[in-house]
PyMOL commands that place a pseudoatom at each C-alpha (Angstrom):
pseudoatom trace, name=CA, resn=MET, resi=1, chain=A, elem=C, hetatm=0, pos=[0.000, 0.000, 0.000]
pseudoatom trace, name=CA, resn=THR, resi=2, chain=A, elem=C, hetatm=0, pos=[1.448, 3.349, -0.927]
pseudoatom trace, name=CA, resn=GLY, resi=3, chain=A, elem=C, hetatm=0, pos=[0.436, 6.987, -0.939]
pseudoatom trace, name=CA, resn=ARG, resi=4, chain=A, elem=C, hetatm=0, pos=[-3.342, 7.139, -1.094]
pseudoatom trace, name=CA, resn=GLY, resi=5, chain=A, elem=C, hetatm=0, pos=[-3.692, 3.688, 0.550]
pseudoatom trace, name=CA, resn=ASP, resi=6, chain=A, elem=C, hetatm=0, pos=[-1.466, 4.704, 3.471]
pseudoatom trace, name=CA, resn=ALA, resi=7, chain=A, elem=C, hetatm=0, pos=[-3.617, 7.780, 3.965]
pseudoatom trace, name=CA, resn=ARG, resi=8, chain=A, elem=C, hetatm=0, pos=[-6.796, 5.674, 3.930]
pseudoatom trace, name=CA, resn=LEU, resi=9, chain=A, elem=C, hetatm=0, pos=[-5.429, 3.258, 6.540]
pseudoatom trace, name=CA, resn=THR, resi=10, chain=A, elem=C, hetatm=0, pos=[-4.171, 6.125, 8.681]
pseudoatom trace, name=CA, resn=ALA, resi=11, chain=A, elem=C, hetatm=0, pos=[-7.584, 7.770, 8.478]
pseudoatom trace, name=CA, resn=ALA, resi=12, chain=A, elem=C, hetatm=0, pos=[-9.364, 4.497, 9.311]
pseudoatom trace, name=CA, resn=LEU, resi=13, chain=A, elem=C, hetatm=0, pos=[-7.079, 3.851, 12.300]
pseudoatom trace, name=CA, resn=THR, resi=14, chain=A, elem=C, hetatm=0, pos=[-7.377, 7.422, 13.536]
pseudoatom trace, name=CA, resn=ALA, resi=15, chain=A, elem=C, hetatm=0, pos=[-11.154, 7.277, 13.366]
pseudoatom trace, name=CA, resn=ALA, resi=16, chain=A, elem=C, hetatm=0, pos=[-11.517, 3.824, 14.919]
pseudoatom trace, name=CA, resn=SER, resi=17, chain=A, elem=C, hetatm=0, pos=[-8.742, 3.853, 17.553]
pseudoatom trace, name=CA, resn=PRO, resi=18, chain=A, elem=C, hetatm=0, pos=[-10.777, 5.363, 20.431]
pseudoatom trace, name=CA, resn=ASP, resi=19, chain=A, elem=C, hetatm=0, pos=[-13.560, 2.813, 19.865]
pseudoatom trace, name=CA, resn=LEU, resi=20, chain=A, elem=C, hetatm=0, pos=[-11.075, -0.037, 19.444]
pseudoatom trace, name=CA, resn=LEU, resi=21, chain=A, elem=C, hetatm=0, pos=[-9.301, 0.943, 22.657]
pseudoatom trace, name=CA, resn=ALA, resi=22, chain=A, elem=C, hetatm=0, pos=[-12.599, 1.074, 24.560]
pseudoatom trace, name=CA, resn=TYR, resi=23, chain=A, elem=C, hetatm=0, pos=[-13.559, -2.323, 23.106]
pseudoatom trace, name=CA, resn=LEU, resi=24, chain=A, elem=C, hetatm=0, pos=[-10.257, -3.827, 24.230]
pseudoatom trace, name=CA, resn=GLN, resi=25, chain=A, elem=C, hetatm=0, pos=[-10.363, -2.163, 27.661]
pseudoatom trace, name=CA, resn=ARG, resi=26, chain=A, elem=C, hetatm=0, pos=[-13.781, -3.632, 28.384]
pseudoatom trace, name=CA, resn=ARG, resi=27, chain=A, elem=C, hetatm=0, pos=[-12.412, -7.076, 27.682]
pseudoatom trace, name=CA, resn=VAL, resi=28, chain=A, elem=C, hetatm=0, pos=[-8.883, -7.087, 29.128]
pseudoatom trace, name=CA, resn=GLY, resi=29, chain=A, elem=C, hetatm=0, pos=[-8.684, -3.998, 31.323]
pseudoatom trace, name=CA, resn=VAL, resi=30, chain=A, elem=C, hetatm=0, pos=[-6.817, -0.718, 31.011]
pseudoatom trace, name=CA, resn=ASP, resi=31, chain=A, elem=C, hetatm=0, pos=[-3.373, -2.240, 31.516]
pseudoatom trace, name=CA, resn=ASP, resi=32, chain=A, elem=C, hetatm=0, pos=[-3.325, -4.649, 28.562]
pseudoatom trace, name=CA, resn=ALA, resi=33, chain=A, elem=C, hetatm=0, pos=[-5.615, -2.806, 26.147]
pseudoatom trace, name=CA, resn=PRO, resi=34, chain=A, elem=C, hetatm=0, pos=[-3.027, -0.350, 24.755]
pseudoatom trace, name=CA, resn=ASP, resi=35, chain=A, elem=C, hetatm=0, pos=[-0.656, -3.203, 23.931]
pseudoatom trace, name=CA, resn=LEU, resi=36, chain=A, elem=C, hetatm=0, pos=[-3.424, -5.080, 22.171]
pseudoatom trace, name=CA, resn=LEU, resi=37, chain=A, elem=C, hetatm=0, pos=[-4.383, -1.936, 20.255]
pseudoatom trace, name=CA, resn=GLY, resi=38, chain=A, elem=C, hetatm=0, pos=[-0.771, -1.664, 19.122]
pseudoatom trace, name=CA, resn=GLU, resi=39, chain=A, elem=C, hetatm=0, pos=[-0.821, -5.292, 17.983]
pseudoatom trace, name=CA, resn=THR, resi=40, chain=A, elem=C, hetatm=0, pos=[-4.075, -4.631, 16.134]
pseudoatom trace, name=CA, resn=MET, resi=41, chain=A, elem=C, hetatm=0, pos=[-2.491, -1.696, 14.335]
pseudoatom trace, name=CA, resn=VAL, resi=42, chain=A, elem=C, hetatm=0, pos=[0.568, -3.721, 13.356]
pseudoatom trace, name=CA, resn=VAL, resi=43, chain=A, elem=C, hetatm=0, pos=[-1.622, -6.438, 11.848]
pseudoatom trace, name=CA, resn=ALA, resi=44, chain=A, elem=C, hetatm=0, pos=[-3.703, -3.802, 10.044]
pseudoatom trace, name=CA, resn=TRP, resi=45, chain=A, elem=C, hetatm=0, pos=[-0.550, -2.291, 8.503]
pseudoatom trace, name=CA, resn=ARG, resi=46, chain=A, elem=C, hetatm=0, pos=[0.641, -5.742, 7.435]
pseudoatom trace, name=CA, resn=ARG, resi=47, chain=A, elem=C, hetatm=0, pos=[-2.706, -6.440, 5.813]
pseudoatom trace, name=CA, resn=ALA, resi=48, chain=A, elem=C, hetatm=0, pos=[-3.270, -2.902, 4.538]
pseudoatom trace, name=CA, resn=SER, resi=49, chain=A, elem=C, hetatm=0, pos=[-3.982, -4.135, 1.021]
pseudoatom trace, name=CA, resn=ASP, resi=50, chain=A, elem=C, hetatm=0, pos=[-7.120, -5.847, 2.406]
pseudoatom trace, name=CA, resn=LEU, resi=51, chain=A, elem=C, hetatm=0, pos=[-8.554, -2.578, 3.776]
pseudoatom trace, name=CA, resn=PRO, resi=52, chain=A, elem=C, hetatm=0, pos=[-12.104, -2.139, 2.490]
pseudoatom trace, name=CA, resn=GLY, resi=53, chain=A, elem=C, hetatm=0, pos=[-12.865, 1.085, 0.616]
pseudoatom trace, name=CA, resn=ASP, resi=54, chain=A, elem=C, hetatm=0, pos=[-16.072, 1.891, 2.509]
pseudoatom trace, name=CA, resn=PRO, resi=55, chain=A, elem=C, hetatm=0, pos=[-15.291, 3.675, 5.830]
pseudoatom trace, name=CA, resn=GLU, resi=56, chain=A, elem=C, hetatm=0, pos=[-17.844, 1.632, 7.802]
pseudoatom trace, name=CA, resn=ARG, resi=57, chain=A, elem=C, hetatm=0, pos=[-16.562, -1.648, 6.335]
pseudoatom trace, name=CA, resn=ALA, resi=58, chain=A, elem=C, hetatm=0, pos=[-12.998, -0.505, 7.143]
pseudoatom trace, name=CA, resn=ARG, resi=59, chain=A, elem=C, hetatm=0, pos=[-14.066, 0.124, 10.759]
pseudoatom trace, name=CA, resn=MET, resi=60, chain=A, elem=C, hetatm=0, pos=[-15.608, -3.346, 11.006]
pseudoatom trace, name=CA, resn=TRP, resi=61, chain=A, elem=C, hetatm=0, pos=[-12.485, -4.841, 9.397]
pseudoatom trace, name=CA, resn=LEU, resi=62, chain=A, elem=C, hetatm=0, pos=[-10.378, -3.222, 12.145]
pseudoatom trace, name=CA, resn=PHE, resi=63, chain=A, elem=C, hetatm=0, pos=[-12.732, -4.566, 14.816]
pseudoatom trace, name=CA, resn=GLY, resi=64, chain=A, elem=C, hetatm=0, pos=[-12.316, -8.025, 13.275]
pseudoatom trace, name=CA, resn=ILE, resi=65, chain=A, elem=C, hetatm=0, pos=[-8.545, -7.712, 13.593]
pseudoatom trace, name=CA, resn=ALA, resi=66, chain=A, elem=C, hetatm=0, pos=[-8.923, -6.504, 17.200]
pseudoatom trace, name=CA, resn=ARG, resi=67, chain=A, elem=C, hetatm=0, pos=[-11.147, -9.487, 17.987]
pseudoatom trace, name=CA, resn=LYS, resi=68, chain=A, elem=C, hetatm=0, pos=[-8.559, -11.919, 16.620]
pseudoatom trace, name=CA, resn=THR, resi=69, chain=A, elem=C, hetatm=0, pos=[-5.876, -10.120, 18.620]
pseudoatom trace, name=CA, resn=LEU, resi=70, chain=A, elem=C, hetatm=0, pos=[-8.028, -10.606, 21.740]
pseudoatom trace, name=CA, resn=LEU, resi=71, chain=A, elem=C, hetatm=0, pos=[-8.459, -14.303, 20.970]
pseudoatom trace, name=CA, resn=ASN, resi=72, chain=A, elem=C, hetatm=0, pos=[-4.687, -14.718, 20.591]
pseudoatom trace, name=CA, resn=HIS, resi=73, chain=A, elem=C, hetatm=0, pos=[-4.151, -12.839, 23.849]
pseudoatom trace, name=CA, resn=ALA, resi=74, chain=A, elem=C, hetatm=0, pos=[-6.670, -15.048, 25.678]
pseudoatom trace, name=CA, resn=ARG, resi=75, chain=A, elem=C, hetatm=0, pos=[-5.043, -18.185, 24.275]
pseudoatom trace, name=CA, resn=GLY, resi=76, chain=A, elem=C, hetatm=0, pos=[-1.645, -16.970, 25.492]
pseudoatom trace, name=CA, resn=GLU, resi=77, chain=A, elem=C, hetatm=0, pos=[-3.054, -16.208, 28.937]
pseudoatom trace, name=CA, resn=ARG, resi=78, chain=A, elem=C, hetatm=0, pos=[-4.540, -19.701, 29.185]
pseudoatom trace, name=CA, resn=ARG, resi=79, chain=A, elem=C, hetatm=0, pos=[-1.184, -21.207, 28.223]
pseudoatom trace, name=CA, resn=ARG, resi=80, chain=A, elem=C, hetatm=0, pos=[0.632, -19.117, 30.841]
pseudoatom trace, name=CA, resn=TRP, resi=81, chain=A, elem=C, hetatm=0, pos=[-1.839, -20.135, 33.558]
pseudoatom trace, name=CA, resn=ALA, resi=82, chain=A, elem=C, hetatm=0, pos=[-1.586, -23.798, 32.538]
pseudoatom trace, name=CA, resn=LEU, resi=83, chain=A, elem=C, hetatm=0, pos=[2.200, -23.603, 32.684]
pseudoatom trace, name=CA, resn=ALA, resi=84, chain=A, elem=C, hetatm=0, pos=[2.066, -21.932, 36.094]
pseudoatom trace, name=CA, resn=ASP, resi=85, chain=A, elem=C, hetatm=0, pos=[-0.256, -24.685, 37.333]
pseudoatom trace, name=CA, resn=ARG, resi=86, chain=A, elem=C, hetatm=0, pos=[2.093, -27.390, 36.034]
pseudoatom trace, name=CA, resn=ILE, resi=87, chain=A, elem=C, hetatm=0, pos=[5.054, -25.708, 37.706]
pseudoatom trace, name=CA, resn=ARG, resi=88, chain=A, elem=C, hetatm=0, pos=[3.138, -25.385, 40.990]
pseudoatom trace, name=CA, resn=SER, resi=89, chain=A, elem=C, hetatm=0, pos=[2.167, -29.052, 40.881]
pseudoatom trace, name=CA, resn=HIS, resi=90, chain=A, elem=C, hetatm=0, pos=[5.828, -30.055, 40.591]
pseudoatom trace, name=CA, resn=THR, resi=91, chain=A, elem=C, hetatm=0, pos=[7.088, -27.975, 43.485]
pseudoatom trace, name=CA, resn=THR, resi=92, chain=A, elem=C, hetatm=0, pos=[7.187, -29.450, 46.938]
pseudoatom trace, name=CA, resn=ASP, resi=93, chain=A, elem=C, hetatm=0, pos=[6.082, -27.928, 50.189]
pseudoatom trace, name=CA, resn=ALA, resi=94, chain=A, elem=C, hetatm=0, pos=[9.741, -27.960, 51.287]
pseudoatom trace, name=CA, resn=ALA, resi=95, chain=A, elem=C, hetatm=0, pos=[10.477, -25.408, 48.588]
pseudoatom trace, name=CA, resn=ALA, resi=96, chain=A, elem=C, hetatm=0, pos=[7.951, -23.010, 50.099]
pseudoatom trace, name=CA, resn=PRO, resi=97, chain=A, elem=C, hetatm=0, pos=[7.989, -23.202, 53.897]
pseudoatom trace, name=CA, resn=ALA, resi=98, chain=A, elem=C, hetatm=0, pos=[5.653, -21.152, 56.028]
pseudoatom trace, name=CA, resn=ALA, resi=99, chain=A, elem=C, hetatm=0, pos=[6.678, -17.515, 56.207]
pseudoatom trace, name=CA, resn=ASP, resi=100, chain=A, elem=C, hetatm=0, pos=[7.786, -17.729, 59.844]
pseudoatom trace, name=CA, resn=GLU, resi=101, chain=A, elem=C, hetatm=0, pos=[9.260, -21.237, 59.636]
pseudoatom trace, name=CA, resn=GLY, resi=102, chain=A, elem=C, hetatm=0, pos=[13.007, -21.097, 60.203]
pseudoatom trace, name=CA, resn=ALA, resi=103, chain=A, elem=C, hetatm=0, pos=[13.008, -17.350, 60.832]
pseudoatom trace, name=CA, resn=GLU, resi=104, chain=A, elem=C, hetatm=0, pos=[15.619, -17.687, 63.595]
pseudoatom trace, name=CA, resn=VAL, resi=105, chain=A, elem=C, hetatm=0, pos=[17.946, -19.605, 61.296]
pseudoatom trace, name=CA, resn=ARG, resi=106, chain=A, elem=C, hetatm=0, pos=[17.432, -17.132, 58.429]
pseudoatom trace, name=CA, resn=ASP, resi=107, chain=A, elem=C, hetatm=0, pos=[18.158, -14.238, 60.777]
pseudoatom trace, name=CA, resn=ALA, resi=108, chain=A, elem=C, hetatm=0, pos=[21.312, -15.972, 62.030]
pseudoatom trace, name=CA, resn=LEU, resi=109, chain=A, elem=C, hetatm=0, pos=[22.375, -16.615, 58.421]
pseudoatom trace, name=CA, resn=ASP, resi=110, chain=A, elem=C, hetatm=0, pos=[21.823, -12.956, 57.573]
pseudoatom trace, name=CA, resn=ARG, resi=111, chain=A, elem=C, hetatm=0, pos=[24.241, -11.989, 60.357]
pseudoatom trace, name=CA, resn=LEU, resi=112, chain=A, elem=C, hetatm=0, pos=[27.020, -14.191, 58.929]
pseudoatom trace, name=CA, resn=ASP, resi=113, chain=A, elem=C, hetatm=0, pos=[29.641, -12.877, 56.562]
pseudoatom trace, name=CA, resn=ALA, resi=114, chain=A, elem=C, hetatm=0, pos=[28.133, -12.957, 53.033]
pseudoatom trace, name=CA, resn=ASP, resi=115, chain=A, elem=C, hetatm=0, pos=[30.586, -15.622, 51.777]
pseudoatom trace, name=CA, resn=LEU, resi=116, chain=A, elem=C, hetatm=0, pos=[29.877, -17.924, 54.714]
pseudoatom trace, name=CA, resn=ALA, resi=117, chain=A, elem=C, hetatm=0, pos=[26.115, -17.456, 54.434]
pseudoatom trace, name=CA, resn=GLU, resi=118, chain=A, elem=C, hetatm=0, pos=[26.150, -18.226, 50.702]
pseudoatom trace, name=CA, resn=LEU, resi=119, chain=A, elem=C, hetatm=0, pos=[28.141, -21.406, 51.300]
pseudoatom trace, name=CA, resn=VAL, resi=120, chain=A, elem=C, hetatm=0, pos=[25.629, -22.582, 53.931]
pseudoatom trace, name=CA, resn=ARG, resi=121, chain=A, elem=C, hetatm=0, pos=[22.698, -21.733, 51.657]
pseudoatom trace, name=CA, resn=LEU, resi=122, chain=A, elem=C, hetatm=0, pos=[24.225, -23.639, 48.737]
pseudoatom trace, name=CA, resn=VAL, resi=123, chain=A, elem=C, hetatm=0, pos=[24.828, -26.720, 50.879]
pseudoatom trace, name=CA, resn=HIS, resi=124, chain=A, elem=C, hetatm=0, pos=[21.545, -26.739, 52.804]
pseudoatom trace, name=CA, resn=TRP, resi=125, chain=A, elem=C, hetatm=0, pos=[18.997, -24.951, 50.611]
pseudoatom trace, name=CA, resn=GLU, resi=126, chain=A, elem=C, hetatm=0, pos=[20.263, -25.924, 47.171]
pseudoatom trace, name=CA, resn=ARG, resi=127, chain=A, elem=C, hetatm=0, pos=[21.463, -29.363, 48.340]
pseudoatom trace, name=CA, resn=LEU, resi=128, chain=A, elem=C, hetatm=0, pos=[24.900, -29.057, 46.780]
pseudoatom trace, name=CA, resn=SER, resi=129, chain=A, elem=C, hetatm=0, pos=[27.838, -30.969, 48.193]
pseudoatom trace, name=CA, resn=LEU, resi=130, chain=A, elem=C, hetatm=0, pos=[30.690, -28.945, 49.672]
pseudoatom trace, name=CA, resn=VAL, resi=131, chain=A, elem=C, hetatm=0, pos=[32.782, -29.810, 46.601]
pseudoatom trace, name=CA, resn=GLN, resi=132, chain=A, elem=C, hetatm=0, pos=[30.019, -28.592, 44.271]
pseudoatom trace, name=CA, resn=ALA, resi=133, chain=A, elem=C, hetatm=0, pos=[29.499, -25.421, 46.302]
pseudoatom trace, name=CA, resn=ALA, resi=134, chain=A, elem=C, hetatm=0, pos=[33.244, -24.741, 46.256]
pseudoatom trace, name=CA, resn=GLU, resi=135, chain=A, elem=C, hetatm=0, pos=[33.307, -25.144, 42.494]
pseudoatom trace, name=CA, resn=LEU, resi=136, chain=A, elem=C, hetatm=0, pos=[30.337, -22.800, 42.083]
pseudoatom trace, name=CA, resn=LEU, resi=137, chain=A, elem=C, hetatm=0, pos=[31.951, -20.192, 44.339]
pseudoatom trace, name=CA, resn=GLY, resi=138, chain=A, elem=C, hetatm=0, pos=[35.326, -20.595, 42.646]
pseudoatom trace, name=CA, resn=ILE, resi=139, chain=A, elem=C, hetatm=0, pos=[37.221, -21.546, 45.793]
pseudoatom trace, name=CA, resn=PRO, resi=140, chain=A, elem=C, hetatm=0, pos=[39.344, -24.609, 46.658]
pseudoatom trace, name=CA, resn=ASP, resi=141, chain=A, elem=C, hetatm=0, pos=[37.589, -27.521, 48.386]
pseudoatom trace, name=CA, resn=SER, resi=142, chain=A, elem=C, hetatm=0, pos=[39.745, -27.101, 51.489]
pseudoatom trace, name=CA, resn=THR, resi=143, chain=A, elem=C, hetatm=0, pos=[38.745, -23.446, 51.771]
pseudoatom trace, name=CA, resn=ALA, resi=144, chain=A, elem=C, hetatm=0, pos=[35.076, -24.423, 51.497]
pseudoatom trace, name=CA, resn=ARG, resi=145, chain=A, elem=C, hetatm=0, pos=[35.473, -26.999, 54.277]
pseudoatom trace, name=CA, resn=THR, resi=146, chain=A, elem=C, hetatm=0, pos=[37.194, -24.461, 56.557]
pseudoatom trace, name=CA, resn=ARG, resi=147, chain=A, elem=C, hetatm=0, pos=[34.576, -21.772, 55.855]
pseudoatom trace, name=CA, resn=TYR, resi=148, chain=A, elem=C, hetatm=0, pos=[31.737, -24.244, 56.327]
pseudoatom trace, name=CA, resn=ALA, resi=149, chain=A, elem=C, hetatm=0, pos=[33.094, -25.320, 59.730]
pseudoatom trace, name=CA, resn=ARG, resi=150, chain=A, elem=C, hetatm=0, pos=[33.474, -21.639, 60.724]
pseudoatom trace, name=CA, resn=ALA, resi=151, chain=A, elem=C, hetatm=0, pos=[29.923, -20.913, 59.557]
pseudoatom trace, name=CA, resn=LYS, resi=152, chain=A, elem=C, hetatm=0, pos=[28.510, -23.832, 61.561]
pseudoatom trace, name=CA, resn=ASP, resi=153, chain=A, elem=C, hetatm=0, pos=[30.324, -22.644, 64.696]
pseudoatom trace, name=CA, resn=GLN, resi=154, chain=A, elem=C, hetatm=0, pos=[29.020, -19.086, 64.252]
pseudoatom trace, name=CA, resn=LEU, resi=155, chain=A, elem=C, hetatm=0, pos=[25.476, -20.341, 63.605]
pseudoatom trace, name=CA, resn=ARG, resi=156, chain=A, elem=C, hetatm=0, pos=[25.546, -22.560, 66.702]
pseudoatom trace, name=CA, resn=ALA, resi=157, chain=A, elem=C, hetatm=0, pos=[26.657, -19.585, 68.778]
pseudoatom trace, name=CA, resn=ALA, resi=158, chain=A, elem=C, hetatm=0, pos=[24.004, -17.302, 67.249]
pseudoatom trace, name=CA, resn=LEU, resi=159, chain=A, elem=C, hetatm=0, pos=[21.274, -19.876, 67.855]
pseudoatom trace, name=CA, resn=GLY, resi=160, chain=A, elem=C, hetatm=0, pos=[22.494, -20.769, 71.363]
pseudoatom trace, name=CA, resn=VAL, resi=161, chain=A, elem=C, hetatm=0, pos=[23.130, -24.416, 70.484]
pseudoatom trace, name=CA, resn=ARG, resi=162, chain=A, elem=C, hetatm=0, pos=[25.609, -26.164, 72.760]
pseudoatom trace, name=CA, resn=THR, resi=163, chain=A, elem=C, hetatm=0, pos=[27.971, -28.751, 71.361]
pseudoatom trace, name=CA, resn=ALA, resi=164, chain=A, elem=C, hetatm=0, pos=[28.662, -31.951, 73.291]
for i in range(1, 164): cmd.bond("trace and resi %d" % i, "trace and resi %d" % (i + 1))
show_as sticks, trace
zoom trace
């Protein structure tokens, strides 16, 4: 589409955009509607050669494109929700403890030096071995063992745990 056709599409979009936006807002809300209007316009420009000559037919053609954009959006939303449900079904309760569960330990960890705390988290939360944690942190195994022992001692002291 060139020249006169571009002007016709621009005129059709300019005239219909407020109504298209309202149509989309009523269906998806004010947050998503502008994005969907943009997608509608992109499709209209790609298919500009199909623009009907009659202004009312052109308006209805644009509403048809907006409707298909809505259907695609709804399909994508359903897929995202289905994926989220599948992910939730595969997670265990251990991955999401109660908000206050282990608060004392988390507080004690937060008071440790950052390197020590990260080592403890990798070993206990991520279930890595000391060797794996050392590799991830880029430190020698012996350094990881020494730091881990120091971290355990500091955590015991912070939590008031006596050793036998």
